[in-house]
C-alpha positions in Angstrom: -20.6 -16.8 -21.4 -22.4 -13.4 -21.1 -21.0 -9.9 -20.7 -22.4 -6.8 -18.9 -20.9 -3.3 -18.6 -20.5 -2.2 -15.0 -21.8 1.2 -13.8 -19.8 3.6 -11.7 -22.1 2.9 -8.7 -21.1 -0.7 -8.9 -17.6 0.1 -7.5 -16.6 0.8 -3.9 -13.2 1.4 -2.5 -12.6 0.5 1.2 -9.5 0.8 3.4 -8.9 -1.2 6.6 -6.1 -0.7 9.1 -4.6 -3.9 10.6 -2.3 -3.8 13.6 -0.3 -6.5 15.4 2.7 -6.7 17.7 6.0 -6.3 15.9 7.9 -9.0 17.7 8.4 -12.6 16.7 5.3 -14.8 17.4 3.4 -11.5 18.1 4.8 -11.3 21.7 3.9 -8.1 23.4 5.7 -6.7 25.2 9.1 -8.4 24.6 10.6 -9.1 28.0 13.9 -10.7 27.1 16.6 -9.1 25.0 19.8 -10.8 23.8 22.9 -9.9 21.8 25.3 -12.0 19.7 28.9 -12.0 20.7 29.8 -13.0 17.2 28.1 -9.9 15.7 29.5 -7.6 18.4 33.1 -8.8 17.7 32.6 -8.5 13.9 32.9 -5.5 11.6 29.3 -4.6 11.9 29.7 -4.4 15.7 31.5 -1.1 15.2 28.3 0.4 13.8 25.3 -1.3 15.4 24.2 -3.9 17.9 21.6 -6.6 16.8 19.0 -7.4 19.5 17.4 -10.9 19.5 14.4 -12.4 21.1 16.4 -15.3 22.5 20.1 -16.2 22.9 21.5 -16.8 19.4 24.4 -18.8 20.8 22.0 -21.5 22.1 18.8 -21.0 20.1 19.0 -21.5 16.3 15.6 -20.0 15.9 16.6 -16.7 17.5 15.5 -13.8 15.3 16.7 -10.2 15.2 14.0 -7.8 16.6 15.8 -4.5 16.2 19.2 -3.0 16.3 20.8 -0.2 18.3 23.4 2.3 17.0 25.1 5.4 18.3 25.6 8.5 16.2 27.9 11.5 17.0 28.4 14.5 14.8 32.1 14.7 15.7 32.8 11.0 15.4 33.4 10.7 19.2 32.7 7.4 21.1 34.2 5.1 18.4 37.6 4.4 16.9 38.7 6.3 13.9 38.9 4.6 10.5 42.3 6.1 10.0 44.3 7.6 12.9 45.5 10.3 10.6 42.0 11.5 9.7 40.4 13.1 12.7 36.6 12.6 13.3 36.0 10.0 10.6 34.6 7.0 12.6 31.5 4.7 12.6 29.6 7.0 15.0 30.0 9.9 12.6 28.9 7.7 9.7 25.8 6.7 11.7 25.0 10.3 12.5 25.3 11.3 8.8 23.2 8.4 7.5 20.3 9.2 9.8 20.6 12.9 9.3 20.3 12.5 5.5 17.5 10.0 5.9 15.4 12.1 8.2 16.2 15.6 7.1 17.6 15.2 3.6 20.2 17.8 4.4 23.8 17.2 5.6 24.0 20.6 7.3 20.9 20.2 9.5 21.2 19.5 13.2 18.9 17.2 15.1 16.2 19.0 17.0 14.0 17.6 19.8 10.8 19.4 20.6 12.2 22.6 19.0 15.4 22.3 21.1 18.7 21.7 19.4 21.1 20.2 22.0 24.6 21.4 22.2 25.8 17.8 22.2 24.8 16.5 18.8 24.6 12.8 19.4 21.8 10.2 19.6 20.9 6.5 19.9 18.9 4.9 17.2 16.6 1.9 17.5 15.8 0.5 14.1 13.1 -2.1 14.0 14.1 -5.1 11.8 12.2 -4.9 8.5 10.8 -8.4 8.9 9.1 -7.3 12.1 6.6 -4.8 10.5 4.8 -4.5 7.3 3.8 -1.0 6.1 4.8 1.1 9.1 4.8 1.3 12.9 1.5 2.2 14.7 1.6 5.6 16.5 0.5 5.3 20.1 1.8 1.7 20.5 5.3 2.5 21.6 6.1 1.7 25.2 9.8 1.4 26.0 11.1 1.1 29.6 14.6 2.3 30.4 16.3 1.7 33.8 18.7 3.7 35.8 20.5 2.3 38.8 17.3 2.3 40.9 14.6 4.0 38.9 12.9 3.5 35.6 11.1 5.6 33.0 8.7 4.5 30.3 8.8 6.3 27.0 6.1 6.6 24.3 5.3 8.8 21.4 3.1 11.9 21.7 0.8 10.9 18.8 -2.4 11.2 20.9 -1.4 14.5 22.5 -0.7 16.3 19.2 -3.3 17.8 17.0 -1.0 18.5 14.0 1.2 15.9 12.5 4.7 17.0 11.6 6.4 15.6 8.6 10.1 15.3 7.5 11.9 13.6 4.6 11.3 10.2 6.4 7.5 10.8 6.7 5.6 11.4 9.9 7.6 12.4 13.0 6.4 12.4 16.6 8.2 13.5 19.8 9.1 10.8 22.4 7.9 11.7 25.9 7.6 10.0 29.3 4.2 8.2 29.4 2.4 5.3 27.8 0.3 4.4 24.8 0.8 7.7 22.9 0.0 10.0 25.9 2.5 11.8 28.1 2.2 11.6 31.9 1.1 14.8 33.6 4.2 15.3 35.7 7.2 17.6 35.3 9.2 14.9 33.6 6.6 14.1 30.9 8.7 15.6 28.2 11.9 16.2 30.1 10.2 19.3 31.4 11.9 19.4 34.8 11.5 22.9 36.0 15.2 23.4 36.5 16.8 22.6 33.2 15.2 19.7 31.3 13.5 21.3 28.4 16.1 24.1 27.8 19.0 21.8 27.8 17.8 18.8 25.7 14.2 19.0 24.6 12.2 15.8 24.3 13.5 12.3 24.7 13.7 11.8 20.9 11.9 11.2 17.7 9.5 8.5 16.7 9.5 7.9 12.9 6.8 5.2 12.2 7.1 5.3 8.4 10.7 4.1 8.4 10.5 2.0 11.6 13.0 4.1 13.5 13.3 5.6 17.0 15.8 8.3 17.7 16.7 8.7 21.3 18.2 12.0 22.5 21.4 11.1 24.3 21.8 14.4 26.3 18.3 13.9 27.6 18.9 10.3 28.8 22.2 11.5 30.4 20.4 13.8 32.8 19.9 12.7 36.4 16.5 11.2 37.2 15.5 14.3 39.1 15.8 16.2 35.9 14.0 13.6 33.8 16.8 11.4 32.6 18.2 8.1 33.6 21.9 9.1 34.1 22.9 7.1 31.1 26.4 8.6 31.1 27.0 8.4 27.4 30.8 8.3 26.7 32.1 10.7 24.1 35.9 10.2 24.1 37.7 10.8 20.8 39.1 7.8 19.0 37.8 5.4 21.7 35.5 2.5 21.4 33.1 3.5 24.2 30.5 0.8 23.2 27.6 3.2 23.7 25.0 0.9 22.0 25.7 -1.7 24.7 25.1 1.0 27.3 21.6 1.6 25.9 21.0 -2.1 25.5 21.8 -2.6 29.2 19.3 0.1 30.3 16.6 -1.4 28.0 17.1 -5.0 29.1 17.5 -4.4 32.8 21.1 -5.9 32.6 22.7 -3.2 34.7 24.1 -3.1 38.2 20.9 -2.2 40.0 21.2 -1.1 43.6 17.6 -1.9 44.3 14.9 -3.9 42.7 14.9 -6.5 39.9 13.8 -5.6 36.4 13.3 -7.2 33.1 13.0 -5.6 29.7 9.6 -4.2 28.6 9.3 -3.0 25.0 6.0 -3.1 23.2 5.4 -1.8 19.7 2.8 -2.6 17.0 3.0 -2.9 13.3 0.4 -1.2 11.1 -0.8 -2.1 7.6 -3.5 -0.5 5.5 -5.3 -3.0 3.3 -7.1 -1.4 0.4 -10.0 -3.3 -1.1 -12.0 -2.7 -4.2 -15.6 -4.0 -4.0 -17.3 -4.7 -7.3 -21.0 -5.4 -7.2 -22.0 -7.6 -10.1 -25.8 -7.7 -10.6 -27.6 -10.3 -12.6 -31.2 -9.1 -13.0 -34.1 -11.4 -13.6 -34.0 -11.0 -17.4 -30.2 -11.4 -17.6 -27.8 -14.4 -17.7 -30.5 -17.0 -18.2 -29.1 -18.4 -21.4 -25.7 -20.0 -22.0 -23.5 -20.8 -24.9 -22.7 -24.2 -23.4 -22.9 -26.9 -26.1 -25.3 -28.9 -24.0 -27.8 -26.0 -24.2 -27.9 -25.1 -27.9 -27.3 -26.9 -31.2 -23.8 -26.5 -32.6 -25.0 -26.5 -36.2 -28.2 -24.3 -36.1 -27.8 -22.4 -32.8 -31.3 -23.4 -31.7 -32.1 -24.3 -28.2 -32.0 -28.1 -27.9 -34.8 -28.5 -25.4 -38.1 -26.6 -25.8 -38.4 -26.3 -22.0 -35.4 -24.0 -22.0 -37.0 -21.6 -24.5 -39.5 -20.0 -22.2 -38.2 -21.2 -18.9 -34.4 -21.5 -19.1 -32.2 -22.4 -16.2 -28.5 -21.7 -15.8 -25.9 -21.9 -13.0 -23.4 -19.1 -12.4 -20.0 -20.4 -11.4 -17.5 -17.7 -12.3 -17.3 -14.0 -12.6 -14.7 -12.5 -14.9 -13.6 -8.9 -14.8 -12.6 -7.5 -18.3 -11.4 -4.1 -19.4 -12.6 -2.1 -22.4 -10.2 -4.1 -24.6 -11.9 -7.3 -23.6 -8.8 -8.5 -21.7 -9.5 -10.7 -18.7 -8.0 -8.9 -15.6 -9.4 -10.9 -12.6 -11.5 -14.1 -12.0 -13.7 -14.7 -9.0 -15.0 -18.3 -8.3 -18.2 -18.9 -6.4 -18.1 -21.5 -3.6 -20.9 -23.3 -5.3 -23.0 -22.9 -8.5 -25.7 -20.3 -8.2 -29.0 -21.2 -9.9 -30.4 -18.5 -12.2 -33.7 -18.2 -14.1 -36.2 -15.5 -15.0 -37.7 -15.6 -11.5 -34.4 -14.9 -9.7 -31.9 -12.0 -9.4 -28.4 -12.3 -8.1 -26.0 -9.8 -6.5 -22.4 -11.0 -6.4 -19.9 -8.9 -4.4 -16.3 -9.3 -5.7 -13.6 -8.2 -3.4 -10.1 -7.3 -4.7 -7.4 -6.8 -2.1 -4.1 -5.1 -2.9 
């Protein structure tokens, strides 16, 4: 076994970005959405709605793709925990959780494209953690929502913005009407209907790729289609289970009372992962690594080369590269696919790749 100190130029760091559809079996877009009646009727159903890729009541392999929740700063739209304590309800809990997660401040109000809606409520779509690796891929969001007879497709504005905005949850992009990270060039592209869209409710929401979350602006979706919304008709009754998550699920899945047309769900979104690799170039020059300490090569008693042929014309075979630190501790081992012949007439360059 021989050692050689590596030079700084022998190291190279490379980063590759890998993207793939979020949904089970890499389906894109997902065109069928299902809920679980058991989950809806359970305690968790007061807070959020799990969305599956197939019917969990008949398919044991059904997997959660994302969940939908509704948050309201006043606690409206859901039943109170205690009838004697006004405003404390699941919708208020959801609102506070996302506010702290995104803004890190319990006194901050949600703002959409620099507009703070009077109605402080939203819908959240949280991608199941098993569906993505490092983060979501900006520009891959395409979510179709349906009104009674019309539909809008939402995307993030990552390709339209030149400056990335950050919050406590990482990168944040505005959600606009368009596709593949670019807004359409119509009046409704960012709820910009000339009459009142932008001044009332701002953008359609926030896309937070680093925490796998989409925040949809409820007042924006409640607007009529002529003003850029889908007439979602979010219910905000006090101490009433208005089941608003089911309302959004119905518009995303096409399971609403359509007056014309026949629609299915269409939701595409990609996962993103950055793979960092260290490349180490191990060089065996012609005069190096031609001898070995293998007992078959030298005498165990005298240390002399056993065969005269190996004195002036030795031959070895490289099979393994070990990476050691300055304390002579073995940190990594790379195995060659087959032994590499080495003598004074040959030089070898072995590239070792370390992924992490």
